[in-house]
C-alpha positions in Angstrom: -11.5 -134.2 -45.2 -13.8 -136.1 -47.5 -12.1 -138.2 -50.1 -13.3 -140.0 -53.2 -13.0 -143.8 -52.7 -10.0 -145.2 -54.6 -10.9 -148.3 -56.5 -7.7 -150.2 -56.9 -7.4 -153.0 -59.4 -8.9 -156.2 -58.0 -5.8 -158.4 -57.8 -5.2 -161.1 -55.3 -2.9 -159.9 -52.6 -2.0 -156.5 -54.1 0.9 -155.2 -51.9 1.4 -151.6 -51.1 4.8 -150.9 -49.5 6.0 -147.6 -48.4 9.7 -147.4 -49.3 10.7 -145.6 -46.1 9.3 -148.5 -44.0 11.2 -151.2 -45.8 14.6 -149.4 -46.2 15.9 -149.1 -42.7 19.5 -148.3 -43.5 19.9 -144.5 -43.5 21.9 -143.0 -46.3 25.5 -142.1 -45.5 27.0 -138.7 -45.6 30.7 -139.6 -46.2 30.7 -141.6 -49.4 31.1 -140.2 -52.9 27.5 -141.3 -53.7 26.0 -142.9 -56.7 22.7 -141.2 -55.9 22.6 -137.8 -54.2 19.4 -136.3 -52.7 18.9 -133.0 -54.6 17.1 -131.4 -51.6 19.7 -132.6 -49.2 23.1 -133.1 -51.0 24.7 -134.6 -47.9 22.2 -137.5 -48.1 23.5 -140.0 -50.6 23.8 -143.7 -51.4 26.9 -145.3 -52.8 26.7 -148.1 -55.3 27.6 -150.7 -52.6 24.8 -149.4 -50.4 22.3 -149.5 -53.3 23.3 -153.1 -53.9 23.0 -154.1 -50.2 19.6 -152.4 -49.9 18.3 -153.8 -53.1 19.4 -157.3 -52.2 17.8 -157.1 -48.8 14.6 -155.6 -50.3 14.4 -158.3 -53.0 14.7 -161.0 -50.4 11.8 -159.4 -48.5 9.8 -159.2 -51.6 10.2 -162.9 -52.2 10.2 -164.3 -48.7 7.6 -162.0 -47.1 5.4 -161.0 -50.0 5.8 -164.0 -52.3 6.8 -161.9 -55.4 7.7 -164.2 -58.3 9.6 -163.7 -61.6 7.5 -162.0 -64.2 5.2 -160.2 -61.8 5.0 -156.4 -62.0 6.0 -153.9 -59.3 4.8 -150.3 -59.8 6.9 -147.5 -58.5 4.5 -144.7 -57.5 6.8 -142.0 -56.0 8.5 -138.7 -56.5 12.2 -138.7 -57.2 14.1 -140.2 -54.3 17.5 -141.7 -53.8 15.5 -144.9 -52.8 13.7 -145.1 -56.1 16.6 -147.0 -57.8 16.8 -149.3 -54.8 13.2 -150.4 -55.2 13.7 -150.7 -59.0 16.8 -152.9 -58.7 15.1 -155.0 -56.0 12.2 -155.8 -58.3 14.6 -156.5 -61.2 16.7 -158.8 -59.0 13.7 -160.9 -58.4 13.0 -161.1 -62.1 10.0 -158.8 -61.8 8.9 -156.1 -64.2 9.0 -152.4 -63.2 6.2 -150.0 -64.0 7.0 -146.4 -63.3 4.0 -144.3 -62.4 4.0 -140.6 -61.7 2.6 -139.4 -58.4 1.1 -136.5 -60.4 -1.4 -139.1 -61.9 -5.0 -138.7 -60.9 -6.9 -141.6 -59.4 -8.2 -142.8 -62.7 -4.8 -142.6 -64.4 -3.1 -144.5 -61.6 -5.8 -147.2 -61.6 -5.5 -147.5 -65.4 -1.7 -147.8 -65.1 -1.9 -150.5 -62.5 -4.5 -152.5 -64.4 -2.6 -152.2 -67.6 0.7 -153.3 -65.9 -1.0 -156.0 -63.8 0.7 -154.7 -60.7 1.4 -157.2 -57.9 3.1 -154.7 -55.6 3.3 -150.9 -55.4 6.2 -149.0 -53.9 5.3 -145.5 -52.8 6.3 -142.8 -50.3 4.1 -142.1 -47.3 3.3 -138.6 -48.8 2.0 -140.3 -52.0 -0.7 -142.2 -50.0 -2.6 -139.0 -49.2 
């Protein structure tokens, strides 16, 4: 259908990353779980898994995307067991985390990203629509 153009903040090299594309390790089903998917309680991430995923993702943020300490990463996604992984990855780099609700309208999201000075945005594929 027809869509209103989305005017993202004009920042050099704004990175939009879908969390499911970066996080390739599936959640386990046999660990106690630090994070449990409310819609699928058998899908969970243990604390060691969160640490492993966040470490891997933070390395990717630095080596592939050039994220530096002090830069802001926006998390634009619904609740997910991968949300804390993205948050911890950004914090591990020394980045700032800006949480943004997927319920935001276009203008609200643009304002949030401009105000935060977002360098990267983590989102879920469903939030890109």
